[in-house]
C-alpha positions as CSV (number, residue, x, y, z in Angstrom):
1,X,-78.3,51.9,71.9
2,X,-77.7,55.0,69.8
3,X,-75.7,57.9,71.0
4,X,-78.3,60.2,71.5
5,X,-79.9,57.9,73.6
6,X,-77.0,57.3,75.6
7,X,-76.7,61.1,76.3
8,X,-80.4,61.3,77.3
9,X,-79.7,58.8,79.6
10,X,-76.6,60.8,81.1
11,X,-74.1,58.1,79.8
12,X,-71.1,58.9,78.1
13,X,-70.8,58.1,74.7
14,X,-68.5,55.1,74.2
15,X,-65.2,55.8,73.0
16,X,-65.1,52.0,70.5
17,X,-67.7,50.7,68.2
18,X,-67.9,47.4,66.9
19,X,-68.0,46.4,63.2
20,X,-67.5,42.9,61.5
21,X,-64.1,41.7,60.8
22,X,-62.5,41.4,57.4
23,X,-59.7,39.0,56.0
24,X,-57.6,42.2,55.8
25,X,-57.7,42.3,59.8
26,X,-55.4,39.5,60.1
27,X,-52.5,41.4,58.9
28,X,-53.1,43.5,62.4
29,X,-54.3,40.8,64.3
30,X,-51.1,38.5,63.3
31,X,-49.3,40.8,65.3
32,X,-51.3,40.4,68.5
33,X,-51.3,36.4,68.4
34,X,-47.5,36.1,67.7
35,X,-47.0,38.9,70.9
36,X,-46.4,36.8,74.0
37,X,-47.6,39.5,76.4
38,X,-50.9,39.4,75.0
39,X,-51.0,36.0,74.7
40,X,-50.4,35.3,77.8
41,X,-53.1,36.9,79.4
42,X,-55.7,35.8,76.8
43,X,-54.7,32.3,78.1
44,X,-54.5,30.9,74.3
45,X,-51.8,29.8,72.5
46,X,-49.7,31.4,70.1
47,X,-51.2,31.5,66.7
48,X,-49.9,30.0,63.5
49,X,-46.0,31.7,62.5
50,X,-46.5,31.8,58.8
51,X,-48.5,34.6,57.9
52,X,-50.8,32.7,55.2
53,X,-51.2,30.0,57.4
54,X,-52.2,32.9,60.4
55,X,-54.9,34.4,57.9
56,X,-56.3,31.1,57.1
57,X,-56.9,30.6,60.9
58,X,-58.2,34.2,61.7
59,X,-60.7,34.0,58.6
60,X,-62.2,30.4,59.6
61,X,-62.3,31.5,63.3
62,X,-63.0,35.0,63.2
63,X,-64.7,36.0,59.6
64,X,-66.3,33.2,57.8
65,X,-69.7,33.4,59.0
66,X,-70.8,30.2,61.0
67,X,-74.2,30.0,63.4
68,X,-72.2,29.0,66.1
69,X,-70.2,32.1,66.9
70,X,-70.5,35.6,66.7
71,X,-67.0,38.0,65.9
72,X,-66.4,41.7,65.7
73,X,-63.7,44.0,65.5
74,X,-62.9,46.7,68.5
75,X,-62.5,50.1,66.7
76,X,-61.1,53.4,68.4
77,X,-63.7,56.3,67.2
78,X,-61.4,58.9,67.6
79,X,-58.7,57.4,65.3
80,X,-60.5,54.5,63.3
81,X,-57.9,51.9,64.4
82,X,-58.7,48.6,65.4
83,X,-57.5,47.8,68.3
84,X,-58.9,43.9,69.4
85,X,-62.0,41.9,69.0
86,X,-64.8,40.5,70.9
87,X,-66.3,37.1,70.2
88,X,-68.8,34.6,71.7
89,X,-68.8,30.7,70.9
90,X,-72.8,29.9,70.9
91,X,-73.9,26.5,72.4
92,X,-77.4,26.1,71.4
93,X,-78.3,23.0,73.3
94,X,-77.4,24.8,76.5
95,X,-78.5,28.4,75.3
96,X,-75.5,30.1,76.4
97,X,-72.2,31.4,74.8
98,X,-68.5,31.7,76.1
99,X,-67.6,35.2,75.9
100,X,-64.0,36.5,74.9
101,X,-61.9,39.7,74.3
102,X,-58.5,40.3,73.1
103,X,-57.5,44.1,73.1
104,X,-54.2,43.3,70.8
105,X,-52.9,47.0,70.8
106,X,-50.6,47.3,74.0
107,X,-51.0,50.8,73.8
108,X,-54.8,50.7,74.3
109,X,-54.8,48.9,77.4
110,X,-56.2,51.0,80.6
111,X,-58.6,53.4,79.0
112,X,-61.3,51.8,79.3
113,X,-61.8,50.3,75.7
114,X,-62.5,47.0,76.8
115,X,-65.4,47.8,79.1
116,X,-67.1,49.6,76.3
117,X,-66.6,47.1,73.8
118,X,-67.6,44.2,76.3
119,X,-70.7,46.4,76.7
120,X,-71.4,46.8,73.3
121,X,-71.1,43.4,72.6
122,X,-73.1,42.3,75.2
123,X,-76.2,44.0,73.5
124,X,-75.2,42.6,70.5
125,X,-75.7,39.2,71.5
126,X,-78.7,39.4,73.7
127,X,-80.6,41.4,70.9
128,X,-79.5,38.8,68.0
129,X,-79.5,35.6,69.5
130,X,-81.9,33.5,71.3
131,X,-79.4,32.3,74.1
132,X,-80.5,32.5,78.1
133,X,-76.6,33.5,79.3
134,X,-73.2,34.4,78.5
135,X,-69.9,33.7,80.5
136,X,-66.3,34.0,80.5
137,X,-63.1,32.5,81.9
138,X,-60.7,34.5,83.4
139,X,-57.6,33.9,84.6
140,X,-57.9,34.4,88.5
141,X,-54.1,36.3,88.3
142,X,-55.5,38.5,85.2
143,X,-57.0,41.6,87.4
144,X,-57.6,43.8,84.0
145,X,-60.1,41.3,82.7
146,X,-61.4,40.4,85.7
147,X,-62.3,44.3,86.3
148,X,-63.4,44.8,82.6
149,X,-66.2,42.2,82.7
150,X,-67.5,43.1,86.4
151,X,-67.9,46.5,84.9
152,X,-69.7,45.4,82.2
153,X,-72.1,43.5,84.3
154,X,-70.9,40.0,84.6
155,X,-71.0,38.7,88.2
156,X,-68.6,36.2,89.5
157,X,-69.9,32.5,89.6
158,X,-67.1,30.4,90.7
159,X,-63.3,28.9,90.2
160,X,-62.5,26.1,88.2
161,X,-59.5,24.1,87.2
162,X,-57.8,23.8,90.2
163,X,-58.9,27.4,91.4
164,X,-56.8,28.9,88.5
165,X,-59.7,30.6,86.6
166,X,-62.7,32.4,87.6
167,X,-65.9,31.9,85.8
168,X,-68.7,34.9,85.5
169,X,-71.9,34.9,84.2
170,X,-74.6,37.1,82.7
171,X,-78.0,35.9,82.2
172,X,-80.7,37.6,79.8
173,X,-82.7,38.1,82.8
174,X,-80.3,40.4,84.1
175,X,-79.4,42.1,81.0
176,X,-82.9,42.9,80.5
177,X,-83.5,44.4,84.0
178,X,-80.2,46.5,83.8
179,X,-81.6,48.1,80.1
180,X,-85.3,48.7,82.0
181,X,-83.4,50.1,85.0
182,X,-81.1,52.7,82.2
183,X,-84.6,53.6,80.6
184,X,-85.9,54.5,84.0
185,X,-83.2,56.5,84.5
186,X,-83.6,58.9,81.7
187,X,-84.4,62.3,82.8
188,X,-87.9,63.3,82.2
189,X,-88.2,66.4,79.8
190,X,-90.2,68.0,82.3
191,X,-93.7,69.8,81.6
192,X,-94.5,71.0,78.1
193,X,-94.4,74.7,77.6
194,X,-98.1,76.8,77.8
195,X,-99.7,75.8,74.1
196,X,-97.9,73.0,73.5
197,X,-99.3,69.3,73.5
């Protein structure tokens, strides 16, 4: 959706945009993976210690084309700074994808960037794939991640793994309904001036 369409619908313009990740982004992401606070919230292990080994890991996992994965960098529009990434791991057999987000730049936390990026990424996934649903797994104690996903349109589904993780879901049907509601909320321009139309 374009920023003009967002404004026409009364939505605020997103403070972030998504872009493809590059091999050079590994240098920035290396610090995120080495940060125990960032990694602790993501539930993922620390990345490789060696910068070159991490670069290979990053390129393979996020940069190299893969039909079972979509990945995008999150960039703050105002500064042009890469602050994180979104990824969806696609399971074509079940026509679903697991969503993940990492805001690696801790100075960017609490500014709504994660929610804005999640909304944009949801659109990207449903517009470019034929999957029927997206889901995310969130540690029950990660309040920020729960708020982000629910604010972006996911709904709580169930508790998993000894009640330590929350599964959230968003179906293509729910996403399409939300898009229709947004389109219907667009203000009508009103009657045309006399002599026009």
